[in-house]
C-alpha positions as CSV (number, residue, x, y, z in Angstrom):
1,M,-65.3,-169.1,-86.6
2,V,-67.1,-171.1,-84.6
3,C,-70.7,-169.7,-83.3
4,F,-71.8,-169.3,-79.9
5,N,-73.9,-172.4,-79.6
6,T,-71.7,-174.6,-81.0
7,M,-68.8,-173.6,-78.8
8,L,-71.3,-174.1,-75.9
9,V,-71.8,-177.6,-77.1
10,I,-68.1,-178.2,-77.4
11,L,-67.4,-176.6,-73.8
12,S,-69.7,-179.2,-72.1
13,R,-68.5,-181.9,-73.2
14,L,-64.8,-181.2,-72.4
15,V,-63.8,-181.7,-68.5
16,L,-61.9,-178.8,-67.7
17,V,-58.3,-180.0,-66.6
18,F,-55.1,-178.2,-64.8
19,G,-51.8,-179.8,-63.7
20,V,-48.5,-181.3,-65.0
21,V,-47.4,-183.7,-68.0
22,E,-44.2,-185.4,-67.1
23,G,-43.4,-185.2,-70.5
24,F,-39.7,-184.2,-70.7
25,Y,-37.2,-186.1,-72.4
26,G,-34.2,-187.6,-69.9
27,T,-34.2,-189.8,-67.3
28,P,-37.9,-189.9,-65.5
29,W,-38.9,-189.3,-62.2
30,D,-39.3,-192.6,-60.3
31,W,-42.6,-193.3,-58.8
32,L,-42.0,-192.1,-55.3
33,D,-41.5,-189.0,-57.0
34,R,-44.7,-188.8,-58.5
35,I,-46.6,-189.6,-55.5
36,Y,-45.1,-186.9,-54.1
37,M,-46.0,-184.9,-57.0
38,V,-49.7,-185.9,-57.3
39,E,-49.8,-184.8,-53.4
40,F,-48.5,-181.4,-54.2
41,L,-50.4,-181.1,-57.0
42,G,-53.5,-181.9,-54.9
43,R,-52.6,-179.4,-52.2
44,L,-52.0,-176.5,-55.1
45,G,-55.8,-177.1,-56.5
46,F,-54.9,-179.1,-59.3
47,D,-56.5,-182.0,-60.8
48,T,-54.4,-184.2,-63.3
49,Y,-51.1,-185.7,-63.7
50,I,-50.0,-187.0,-67.4
51,Y,-47.7,-190.0,-67.8
52,A,-45.5,-189.0,-71.0
53,P,-41.8,-189.2,-70.3
54,K,-39.9,-189.4,-73.5
55,W,-37.6,-191.7,-72.4
56,D,-39.9,-194.5,-71.1
57,P,-39.0,-196.6,-74.1
58,M,-42.5,-198.2,-74.1
59,H,-44.2,-195.0,-74.3
60,R,-42.7,-193.9,-77.4
61,D,-39.9,-196.0,-79.4
62,W,-40.9,-199.7,-78.6
63,W,-44.6,-198.8,-78.3
64,R,-46.1,-202.0,-79.6
65,D,-44.3,-203.6,-76.8
66,P,-46.6,-204.2,-73.9
67,Y,-45.8,-202.9,-69.9
68,T,-44.0,-205.5,-67.4
69,P,-46.7,-206.7,-64.2
70,E,-44.4,-204.7,-62.6
71,F,-44.7,-201.4,-63.9
72,L,-48.6,-201.7,-64.0
73,D,-48.4,-202.5,-60.5
74,R,-46.9,-199.2,-59.7
75,L,-49.2,-197.8,-62.2
76,S,-52.0,-198.7,-60.2
77,M,-50.3,-197.9,-56.9
78,L,-49.9,-194.2,-58.4
79,V,-53.4,-194.0,-59.2
80,S,-54.2,-195.1,-55.6
81,A,-52.4,-192.2,-54.5
82,A,-53.8,-189.8,-56.4
83,N,-57.3,-190.5,-56.0
84,R,-56.6,-190.0,-52.5
85,Y,-55.6,-186.1,-53.3
86,G,-58.3,-185.8,-55.9
87,V,-56.1,-186.1,-58.6
88,R,-56.8,-187.8,-62.0
89,V,-53.6,-189.9,-63.5
90,V,-53.7,-189.5,-67.5
91,F,-51.7,-192.1,-69.3
92,A,-50.3,-191.2,-72.7
93,L,-48.6,-193.0,-75.6
94,S,-46.7,-191.6,-78.4
95,P,-46.7,-194.0,-81.2
96,G,-46.0,-191.6,-83.8
97,L,-42.4,-192.5,-84.9
98,D,-43.6,-195.0,-86.9
99,I,-47.4,-196.2,-86.8
100,D,-48.8,-196.7,-90.1
101,Y,-52.3,-194.9,-89.8
102,S,-54.0,-197.8,-92.2
103,S,-53.1,-200.2,-90.3
104,N,-55.5,-202.7,-88.4
105,H,-53.0,-204.6,-87.3
106,D,-51.1,-201.5,-85.1
107,T,-54.4,-199.8,-84.5
108,R,-54.9,-203.0,-82.4
109,I,-52.3,-203.5,-80.7
110,L,-52.3,-199.3,-79.7
111,L,-55.9,-199.9,-78.3
112,R,-55.0,-203.1,-76.5
113,K,-52.2,-201.4,-75.0
114,L,-54.4,-198.5,-73.9
115,Q,-57.1,-200.8,-72.7
116,R,-54.5,-202.6,-70.3
117,V,-53.7,-199.5,-68.4
118,M,-57.7,-198.8,-67.9
119,E,-57.5,-202.4,-66.4
120,H,-55.5,-200.8,-63.8
121,G,-57.7,-197.7,-62.7
122,I,-56.6,-195.2,-65.5
123,E,-60.0,-193.7,-66.5
124,D,-58.3,-190.8,-69.0
125,L,-56.1,-191.3,-71.8
126,A,-53.8,-189.0,-74.4
127,L,-52.3,-189.9,-77.5
128,F,-49.1,-187.6,-78.4
129,L,-47.8,-187.5,-82.2
130,D,-45.8,-184.5,-81.2
131,D,-41.9,-184.1,-82.0
132,I,-42.1,-186.3,-85.3
133,P,-41.5,-186.4,-89.1
134,P,-44.6,-185.3,-90.8
135,I,-45.3,-188.4,-92.3
136,L,-48.4,-189.7,-93.5
137,R,-47.6,-193.7,-93.2
138,G,-50.3,-195.7,-94.3
139,R,-52.8,-195.7,-97.4
140,G,-56.4,-194.0,-97.8
141,Y,-55.9,-190.6,-96.0
142,R,-55.5,-187.5,-98.0
143,S,-53.8,-185.3,-95.4
144,L,-51.8,-186.1,-92.1
145,A,-54.4,-184.5,-90.7
146,E,-57.0,-186.6,-91.6
147,A,-55.2,-189.8,-90.6
148,Q,-54.4,-188.8,-87.1
149,A,-57.9,-187.7,-86.7
150,S,-59.0,-191.2,-87.5
151,L,-56.8,-192.5,-84.9
152,V,-57.6,-190.6,-82.2
153,N,-61.4,-190.6,-82.9
154,K,-60.9,-194.5,-82.6
155,I,-59.6,-194.3,-79.5
156,Y,-62.3,-192.1,-78.0
157,G,-64.9,-194.2,-79.5
158,E,-63.9,-197.9,-78.7
159,L,-62.1,-197.4,-75.4
160,E,-64.6,-194.6,-74.0
161,P,-62.1,-192.7,-71.7
162,R,-63.5,-190.3,-69.5
163,S,-61.4,-187.5,-71.1
164,L,-58.8,-187.8,-74.0
165,V,-56.2,-185.4,-74.9
166,F,-54.5,-185.2,-77.9
167,C,-50.6,-183.7,-79.0
168,P,-51.1,-183.1,-82.8
169,T,-47.6,-183.1,-84.8
170,Y,-47.6,-179.1,-85.5
171,Y,-48.5,-178.2,-81.8
172,Y,-47.3,-174.7,-81.8
173,G,-47.7,-171.8,-83.8
174,L,-51.0,-171.8,-86.3
175,K,-50.3,-174.1,-89.3
176,E,-54.0,-173.2,-90.4
177,D,-54.6,-176.1,-93.1
178,Y,-53.6,-179.0,-90.4
179,L,-55.0,-177.3,-87.5
180,S,-58.2,-176.3,-89.4
181,E,-58.6,-179.8,-90.9
182,L,-58.3,-181.4,-87.5
183,G,-60.4,-179.2,-86.0
184,S,-63.2,-180.0,-88.0
185,L,-62.3,-183.9,-87.8
186,V,-61.1,-184.4,-84.5
187,D,-64.4,-185.3,-81.9
188,P,-65.3,-182.2,-80.0
189,G,-65.2,-183.9,-77.0
190,I,-61.2,-184.8,-77.3
191,H,-58.5,-181.8,-75.9
192,I,-56.1,-180.6,-78.8
193,I,-52.6,-179.6,-77.1
194,W,-51.0,-176.1,-78.1
195,T,-47.9,-175.3,-76.8
196,G,-48.4,-171.9,-77.8
197,M,-46.7,-169.8,-80.8
198,W,-43.6,-171.0,-80.0
199,V,-42.3,-174.8,-78.5
200,A,-41.3,-172.9,-75.3
201,S,-43.5,-169.5,-75.4
202,H,-41.8,-166.6,-74.3
203,K,-45.1,-165.3,-74.0
204,I,-48.5,-166.4,-74.6
205,S,-51.7,-164.0,-75.2
206,E,-55.4,-163.5,-75.4
207,E,-55.4,-162.9,-79.1
208,D,-52.8,-165.9,-79.4
209,L,-55.4,-167.9,-77.7
210,E,-58.4,-166.7,-79.7
211,A,-57.1,-167.6,-82.6
212,V,-55.9,-171.3,-82.5
213,S,-59.3,-171.4,-81.0
214,R,-61.0,-170.4,-84.0
215,L,-58.5,-173.1,-86.1
216,I,-59.3,-176.0,-83.9
217,K,-63.0,-175.3,-83.3
218,R,-62.8,-175.6,-79.3
219,R,-60.6,-173.8,-76.7
220,P,-57.1,-175.2,-76.8
221,F,-55.2,-177.4,-74.1
222,I,-52.4,-175.5,-73.4
223,W,-49.0,-177.4,-73.0
224,D,-46.8,-175.0,-71.3
225,N,-43.1,-175.9,-71.6
226,Y,-41.9,-174.3,-68.2
227,P,-39.9,-175.4,-65.7
228,V,-39.5,-177.9,-68.0
229,N,-35.0,-177.6,-68.8
230,D,-34.6,-180.9,-70.9
231,Y,-32.7,-179.1,-73.8
232,F,-30.1,-178.5,-71.4
233,T,-30.0,-181.8,-69.4
234,V,-30.1,-183.7,-72.4
235,N,-27.2,-181.9,-73.4
236,G,-25.3,-182.4,-70.1
237,I,-25.9,-178.9,-68.9
238,T,-27.7,-178.6,-65.3
239,R,-29.6,-175.4,-65.4
240,L,-32.3,-174.3,-62.8
241,H,-35.3,-172.7,-63.6
242,L,-36.5,-171.7,-60.4
243,G,-38.4,-168.4,-61.7
244,A,-42.2,-167.7,-61.2
245,I,-44.3,-168.0,-64.5
246,R,-44.8,-164.7,-66.7
247,N,-46.1,-163.6,-69.8
248,R,-49.5,-165.3,-69.7
249,P,-52.9,-163.9,-69.9
250,S,-54.5,-163.0,-66.4
251,N,-57.8,-165.1,-67.3
252,M,-55.7,-167.8,-68.7
253,S,-57.9,-170.5,-67.1
254,R,-61.3,-169.2,-68.5
255,L,-59.3,-169.2,-72.3
256,V,-58.5,-172.8,-72.3
257,S,-59.8,-176.5,-72.0
258,G,-56.9,-177.6,-69.9
259,Y,-53.3,-176.6,-68.7
260,V,-50.6,-178.6,-68.0
261,S,-47.0,-177.5,-67.1
262,N,-44.1,-179.5,-68.3
263,P,-41.8,-179.7,-65.4
264,A,-37.9,-180.0,-65.0
265,N,-36.3,-183.2,-64.7
266,Q,-36.0,-182.1,-60.5
267,P,-39.1,-182.7,-59.4
268,E,-38.5,-181.2,-56.2
269,A,-37.0,-177.9,-57.4
270,S,-40.2,-177.7,-60.0
271,K,-42.5,-177.8,-57.5
272,I,-41.2,-173.7,-56.8
273,P,-42.2,-172.7,-60.3
274,L,-45.6,-175.0,-60.3
275,Y,-46.8,-172.9,-57.1
276,T,-46.5,-169.9,-59.2
277,I,-48.4,-171.3,-62.2
278,S,-51.3,-172.2,-59.9
279,N,-51.3,-168.4,-58.5
280,M,-51.5,-167.4,-62.0
281,L,-54.3,-169.7,-62.9
282,F,-56.4,-169.8,-59.9
283,E,-55.9,-166.5,-58.2
284,K,-57.9,-163.3,-59.3
285,T,-54.6,-161.1,-59.1
286,Y,-51.1,-162.7,-59.9
287,D,-47.7,-161.1,-58.6
288,P,-44.9,-163.1,-60.2
289,E,-42.6,-161.8,-57.2
290,R,-44.8,-162.2,-54.5
291,S,-46.1,-165.4,-55.6
292,I,-42.3,-167.2,-55.9
293,S,-41.8,-165.6,-52.0
294,E,-44.9,-167.4,-51.3
295,A,-43.7,-170.5,-52.9
296,I,-40.3,-170.3,-51.0
297,D,-42.3,-170.1,-47.7
298,V,-44.4,-173.2,-48.6
299,I,-42.0,-175.5,-49.7
300,V,-38.5,-174.7,-48.1
301,N,-38.1,-175.0,-43.8
302,K,-38.5,-172.0,-42.4
303,S,-34.5,-171.7,-41.4
304,A,-33.8,-172.1,-45.1
305,R,-35.9,-169.7,-46.9
306,Y,-33.9,-166.1,-46.4
307,W,-31.0,-168.2,-47.9
308,F,-32.9,-170.0,-50.5
309,K,-34.8,-166.4,-51.8
310,R,-31.1,-165.1,-52.0
311,F,-30.1,-168.2,-53.9
312,L,-33.2,-167.9,-56.5
313,E,-32.1,-164.8,-57.3
314,Y,-29.0,-165.9,-59.1
315,N,-31.2,-168.7,-60.2
316,K,-34.3,-167.1,-61.4
317,A,-33.5,-166.5,-65.3
318,S,-35.4,-168.5,-67.9
319,F,-36.6,-167.8,-71.6
320,M,-39.4,-165.4,-70.3
321,D,-36.9,-163.3,-68.4
322,L,-33.1,-163.4,-68.3
323,D,-32.5,-161.2,-65.2
324,E,-30.9,-162.4,-62.6
325,E,-27.8,-161.8,-60.2
326,T,-24.6,-162.3,-61.4
327,I,-21.7,-163.3,-59.1
328,T,-18.9,-160.6,-58.9
329,K,-15.8,-159.7,-56.7
330,N,-18.3,-157.7,-54.6
331,N,-20.8,-160.3,-53.6
332,A,-18.4,-162.9,-53.9
333,E,-18.7,-163.4,-49.8
334,E,-22.4,-163.9,-50.3
335,A,-22.4,-166.3,-52.7
336,L,-20.4,-168.8,-50.8
337,E,-22.5,-168.1,-47.7
338,I,-25.7,-168.8,-49.7
339,A,-24.0,-172.2,-50.6
340,R,-23.0,-172.9,-46.9
341,E,-26.0,-171.9,-45.0
342,L,-28.2,-173.7,-47.7
343,R,-26.1,-176.7,-47.1
344,E,-26.7,-176.7,-43.4
345,R,-30.3,-175.5,-43.0
346,L,-32.1,-177.2,-45.9
347,Y,-34.4,-180.0,-44.5
348,S,-35.2,-181.7,-47.8
349,K,-32.4,-183.7,-49.0
350,K,-33.9,-184.3,-52.1
351,L,-33.8,-180.9,-52.9
352,L,-30.5,-180.4,-52.0
353,R,-29.0,-182.9,-54.1
354,E,-31.0,-180.9,-57.0
355,I,-29.4,-177.9,-56.5
356,E,-26.2,-179.0,-55.1
357,P,-24.2,-178.7,-58.5
358,V,-25.4,-175.0,-58.6
359,L,-23.9,-174.5,-55.2
360,D,-20.8,-175.8,-56.3
361,K,-20.3,-173.6,-59.7
362,M,-21.6,-170.8,-57.3
363,E,-18.6,-171.1,-55.0
364,A,-16.2,-171.7,-57.7
365,I,-17.5,-168.5,-59.2
366,A,-17.1,-166.5,-56.0
367,R,-13.5,-167.9,-55.7
368,Y,-12.7,-166.9,-59.4
369,A,-13.8,-163.6,-58.6
370,R,-11.7,-163.5,-55.7
371,G,-9.0,-164.0,-57.6
372,E,-8.4,-167.6,-56.8
373,T,-7.3,-169.8,-59.9
374,R,-10.1,-171.8,-60.8
375,I,-10.9,-173.2,-64.3
376,L,-14.8,-173.1,-64.1
377,G,-16.8,-176.1,-65.4
378,W,-19.1,-175.0,-68.2
379,R,-22.2,-178.2,-67.6
380,T,-23.5,-175.8,-65.3
381,Q,-25.1,-172.5,-65.7
382,T,-26.1,-169.9,-62.9
383,A,-25.5,-166.1,-61.9
384,G,-26.1,-164.5,-64.8
385,E,-25.5,-167.3,-67.4
386,Y,-28.4,-168.7,-69.5
387,N,-27.0,-170.4,-72.9
388,P,-29.4,-172.9,-74.1
389,P,-27.0,-175.2,-77.1
390,I,-30.1,-174.1,-79.4
391,T,-28.5,-171.8,-82.2
392,S,-30.3,-168.1,-82.4
393,E,-32.1,-168.7,-85.4
394,R,-34.2,-171.6,-84.0
395,M,-34.5,-170.0,-80.6
396,V,-36.6,-167.1,-82.7
397,K,-38.2,-169.2,-85.2
398,E,-39.3,-172.4,-83.6
399,I,-38.1,-172.4,-79.7
400,F,-39.2,-169.5,-77.6
401,G,-39.9,-166.3,-80.3
402,I,-37.1,-164.4,-79.0
403,V,-32.9,-164.9,-78.5
404,A,-32.7,-166.2,-74.8
405,R,-29.4,-166.1,-74.0
406,K,-27.2,-164.1,-72.1
407,I,-23.2,-164.8,-71.4
408,P,-21.3,-163.5,-68.1
409,W,-18.1,-162.2,-67.2
410,Y,-16.7,-165.2,-66.2
411,A,-17.1,-167.4,-69.1
412,E,-13.6,-166.3,-70.2
413,A,-12.3,-168.7,-67.3
414,Y,-14.2,-172.0,-69.8
415,R,-12.1,-174.3,-71.5
416,K,-13.6,-175.1,-74.8
417,P,-15.9,-178.4,-74.5
418,E,-13.9,-180.0,-77.1
419,Q,-10.6,-179.7,-75.1
């Protein structure tokens, strides 16, 4: 257990940060999306955006290759915009797929690439070693934790960023030997990421946070995998996460060294649950239902708000809470009306494009419910269907901590995917 005085020293060296991490799999956001997002974050009181899209090849697969001048110019533009809104841009690299921890050559390439982005206004860095095989490459280290601690400490010592965020390979659960060794070896000024007891934790408790704090000898930096939906997206399925954040401690902001939400592939739709996350972190009392209603009032134009709130009732399920309305014969007309009214009233064309596949599916379900002949497409989920392409065993042991699956009555109309 870390003594009280030691914890105070550690906390004094960690700059508390709250915001988002663009850390999903799938097509990255474009630069304009990022600028709109940092402006939105500033309005919510968030102060951090982490650049870490898994499908940017230069971030992960080809991390040794330098970024182009065009990319660096756009990064500078993003940093300038973020500064205006009081948001820091944290730049992450993820070299863990093939880095040799004992290679001076690999280390120099990594340092040089990070130094290059710092020359374009970046003051805060991140090293992500998540979602990789737990393989120790290189010689001279007794364990993976020792090798990774050496690497992240070298970045912190040589580049001297304002802050450094580190995502370990075992970033969820309580792998005691690995996390305890990391906590002892990683510089106390470095944030260590944790996602909870699972990858996308259906709940995070004070006891969970206290347990991991004892292991890593500092408060955890929470990477909350909500409203991320990439486990649907990369499998060709559209499923929106629009509901409020749930099942987090009311004093979360006082139990962590930082907190970032991993948003959905759809940036505009992500802003609705992000609003609720800001309430959960910064408000004295948090009511998910009130917060989600306020979110729509802030984000959606007035004439469309009623209809979007009704739309959300059919699209609020997540691994934290499967409850949402299902379209039946009795409410089919309302479902058709929601789709029609949102297409006419919603001013944000970007948001409308993001929800359009769901509107189409809701219309198809409604017509099927009325008795019309329809073969429903299974690639969009809505209105009581929550069916991630993940086995139930993996859901419980690794991904959510529970079985998060709900099959609606209308699934009878689906053709098998292999047909």
